[in-house]
Every structure is written in structure tokens, then in C-alpha cells.
C-alpha positions as CSV (number, residue, x, y, z in Angstrom):
1,M,15.2,-6.7,6.9
2,L,17.9,-6.8,9.5
3,Q,20.7,-9.1,8.6
4,T,22.5,-10.1,11.8
5,K,21.5,-11.6,15.2
6,R,23.1,-8.6,16.9
7,E,20.9,-6.1,14.9
8,I,17.8,-8.2,15.5
9,Q,18.5,-8.4,19.2
10,A,19.0,-4.7,19.5
11,W,15.7,-4.0,17.7
12,L,13.8,-6.5,19.9
13,D,15.4,-5.0,23.1
14,N,14.5,-1.5,21.8
15,Y,10.8,-2.5,21.6
16,N,10.9,-4.3,24.9
17,I,10.2,-7.7,23.4
18,Q,11.3,-10.4,25.8
19,Q,11.5,-14.2,26.1
20,Y,12.5,-14.6,22.4
21,I,14.8,-16.9,20.5
22,I,16.6,-15.9,17.3
23,N,16.7,-18.9,15.1
24,E,19.5,-19.9,12.7
25,D,17.4,-18.6,9.8
26,L,17.0,-15.3,11.7
27,T,13.3,-15.7,12.3
28,V,12.3,-14.8,15.9
29,D,10.0,-16.9,18.1
30,V,8.5,-15.3,21.2
31,D,7.1,-17.1,24.3
32,T,4.9,-14.2,25.3
33,D,2.8,-11.4,23.7
34,V,4.4,-9.0,21.2
35,D,3.1,-5.4,21.6
36,L,4.2,-3.0,18.9
37,Y,1.1,-0.8,19.3
38,G,1.6,2.9,18.3
39,Q,5.3,2.8,17.6
40,E,5.1,4.7,14.3
41,L,6.6,1.7,12.5
42,I,6.8,2.0,8.7
43,E,7.9,-1.6,8.5
44,I,8.7,-4.6,10.6
45,P,12.4,-5.1,9.8
46,I,12.6,-8.7,11.2
47,Q,10.7,-11.9,10.4
48,F,8.7,-13.2,13.3
49,G,8.1,-17.0,13.4
50,I,5.9,-18.4,16.2
51,I,4.3,-16.1,18.8
52,E,2.9,-17.9,21.9
53,G,0.6,-15.0,22.8
54,D,-1.0,-12.1,21.0
55,F,0.7,-10.1,18.2
56,Q,-0.2,-6.4,18.1
57,C,1.1,-4.1,15.4
58,N,-1.9,-1.8,15.3
59,S,-1.8,2.0,15.2
60,N,1.4,2.3,13.1
61,I,2.2,3.4,9.6
62,L,2.6,-0.1,8.1
63,T,1.8,-0.5,4.4
64,S,2.7,-4.2,4.4
65,L,2.4,-7.1,6.8
66,K,5.9,-8.3,5.8
67,G,7.7,-9.5,8.9
68,C,4.5,-10.5,10.7
69,P,4.6,-13.9,12.4
70,F,4.0,-17.2,10.6
71,E,1.9,-18.5,13.5
72,I,0.2,-16.8,16.4
73,K,-1.2,-18.8,19.3
74,R,-3.8,-16.1,20.2
75,N,-4.9,-12.9,18.5
76,F,-3.5,-10.8,15.7
77,N,-4.2,-7.1,15.5
78,C,-3.1,-4.9,12.5
79,S,-5.8,-2.3,12.9
80,L,-5.3,1.3,12.1
81,N,-2.5,0.9,9.5
82,P,-2.7,2.0,5.9
83,I,-2.4,-1.5,4.5
84,T,-4.4,-2.2,1.4
85,N,-3.9,-6.0,1.0
86,L,-3.3,-8.9,3.3
87,E,-0.2,-10.3,1.6
88,F,2.3,-11.7,4.2
89,S,-0.6,-12.3,6.7
90,P,0.1,-15.0,9.3
91,K,-0.5,-18.5,8.1
92,I,-2.0,-19.7,11.4
93,I,-3.9,-17.6,13.9
94,K,-5.5,-19.5,16.8
95,G,-7.6,-16.5,17.8
96,D,-9.0,-13.5,16.0
97,F,-7.6,-11.5,13.0
98,K,-8.4,-7.8,13.7
99,C,-7.9,-5.3,11.0
100,Y,-10.3,-2.5,12.0
101,S,-10.1,0.8,10.2
102,T,-7.7,-0.3,7.5
103,P,-8.2,0.7,3.9
104,L,-8.4,-2.9,2.7
105,K,-10.0,-3.3,-0.7
106,S,-9.6,-7.0,-1.3
107,L,-8.8,-10.3,0.4
108,M,-5.9,-10.8,-2.0
109,G,-3.0,-12.4,-0.1
110,F,-5.1,-13.7,2.8
111,D,-4.5,-17.3,3.3
112,S,-4.6,-17.6,7.1
113,R,-6.2,-20.4,9.0
114,L,-8.2,-18.8,11.7
115,G,-9.4,-20.3,15.0
116,G,-11.4,-17.2,15.8
117,Y,-13.0,-14.4,13.8
118,F,-12.0,-12.1,11.0
119,K,-12.9,-8.5,12.0
120,H,-12.9,-5.4,9.9
121,S,-14.7,-2.0,10.1
122,C,-14.6,1.1,8.1
123,Q,-16.1,4.6,8.2
124,S,-16.1,5.2,4.5
125,F,-18.0,2.2,3.2
126,E,-17.6,2.8,-0.5
127,Q,-13.9,3.7,-0.2
128,Y,-12.7,1.1,2.2
129,K,-15.0,-1.9,2.1
130,I,-13.4,-5.3,1.2
131,L,-15.0,-5.9,-2.1
132,E,-15.5,-9.7,-1.8
133,L,-17.2,-9.2,1.6
134,S,-19.5,-6.2,0.8
135,N,-22.7,-8.1,1.6
136,Y,-21.5,-9.1,5.1
137,Y,-21.0,-5.6,6.5
138,I,-23.5,-4.3,9.1
139,E,-24.2,-0.6,9.4
140,K,-23.8,0.8,12.9
141,D,-23.8,4.1,14.7
142,N,-20.8,5.4,16.5
143,T,-22.3,7.4,19.4
144,I,-18.9,8.5,20.6
145,L,-17.7,10.0,17.3
146,G,-21.2,10.9,16.1
147,G,-21.1,9.0,12.8
148,K,-21.9,5.8,11.0
149,Y,-19.5,3.0,10.4
150,W,-19.7,-0.5,8.9
151,D,-18.7,-3.5,10.8
152,L,-17.7,-7.0,9.7
153,E,-17.2,-10.1,11.8
154,L,-16.9,-13.6,10.2
155,S,-15.8,-16.8,11.8
156,G,-12.6,-18.5,10.5
157,M,-14.7,-21.1,8.8
158,E,-16.9,-18.5,7.1
159,I,-14.0,-16.4,5.8
160,N,-12.1,-19.5,4.6
161,N,-15.3,-20.7,2.8
162,I,-15.7,-17.3,1.1
163,I,-12.1,-17.3,0.0
164,S,-12.5,-20.8,-1.4
165,L,-15.5,-19.7,-3.4
166,I,-13.6,-16.6,-4.7
167,F,-10.7,-18.9,-5.7
168,L,-13.1,-21.2,-7.6
169,K,-14.9,-18.4,-9.2
170,N,-11.6,-16.9,-10.5
171,E,-10.5,-20.3,-11.7
172,L,-13.8,-20.9,-13.6
173,S,-13.5,-17.4,-15.1
174,N,-9.9,-18.0,-16.2
175,N,-10.9,-21.4,-17.7
176,L,-13.9,-19.9,-19.5
177,N,-11.6,-17.1,-20.9
178,K,-9.2,-19.7,-22.2
179,I,-12.0,-21.7,-23.8
180,N,-13.4,-18.6,-25.5
181,A,-10.0,-17.6,-26.8
182,N,-9.5,-21.1,-28.2
183,E,-12.9,-21.0,-29.8
184,K,-12.1,-17.7,-31.5
185,K,-8.8,-19.1,-32.8
186,Q,-10.6,-22.2,-34.2
187,L,-13.3,-20.0,-36.0
188,K,-10.5,-17.9,-37.7
189,I,-8.9,-21.1,-39.1
């Protein structure tokens, strides 16, 4: 992460990001869209705060969402990046969360509140499907590329309900494991 306001300002100017404020904690709020599409970014070296428009960091080489905004007033697009988890995803997205053609395997780290839809697609279903959402994918034909792909679109309420169920299932499983471990200890005494 860049450490000074001067470094952050130079980075923002280099990527033609305008109408921004660098806060005292070095987070950056932007009054417009942020378009980092196809910049070959390996990382986002600053921490975005609140974005008043869309935030696009798709078609890069990002392996992490670190540096992505805390809040986005419209849509978030991190499609076509080699990210495998959703840690550091924005906390609030008023629009859609688009992560098409990413090798996500799990919803781990996703704790965003969505106003729109969660959207994912993959061409290699067994390899890149999000495990917890396997039953929600729809098989489609890609007439342009001549192949099949699997598409997923869930509302913010649906995805948050699914995540809540996953959390409860994991908690129940952990509690059952603790109970079973305690029962085994008691039987040995």
C-alpha cells in the first residue's frame, strides 16, 4: 500500500481518477466512477473508501480484492481477474456485484450488503463453480465463442440468505464436533 498522500495522488492521477478526496487515514473517496478496466493491475495499492458511482477493476491480474472500496453507490465489477475468494470485498454495494469469469471456489470472505444482484459465470463448471452455489447455476450456450458456460444471478437478499444458512450450518457442525469430542472424553474417563 502506498504510504503518503503524494504517492496516492500520483497513482490516482496516473489512472485518470478525478474528483477524489484523500482522507487523513489515507483512504480515498471518489465523487464519480472509478474505471480501472484492463490496466494489468496485480494489486490495488491504495485503500478506496466511498465511491459515488461504479467501481470497475475488471480485466486485470488481481488475486485479491484488497484496496477495493468499503462502499459503492452503484455497481462493482471485478470480473476476469484470477481471484479465488471474496475477502476484502466491499461492505456495501447499492447496485450489482459482478464477478464473471473468475475462478472463485467459495463465498468465503463475502460479507457485502447488496442492493442489486450477485453475478458470476464460468466456462469450466467443475473447476470454477462456487461450491456453495452449485445448485443455482444455469447452463447456457455461448453462440459467439461456440461453447457452453454456466451463469449465476442471485438478488442481494438471496445471496445474503444463502450466506446466513452457510454460516449457521458451519456453526452447527462446529458445535456438534465439540459435543462429540466431549462425549468421547467422558467415555474414556
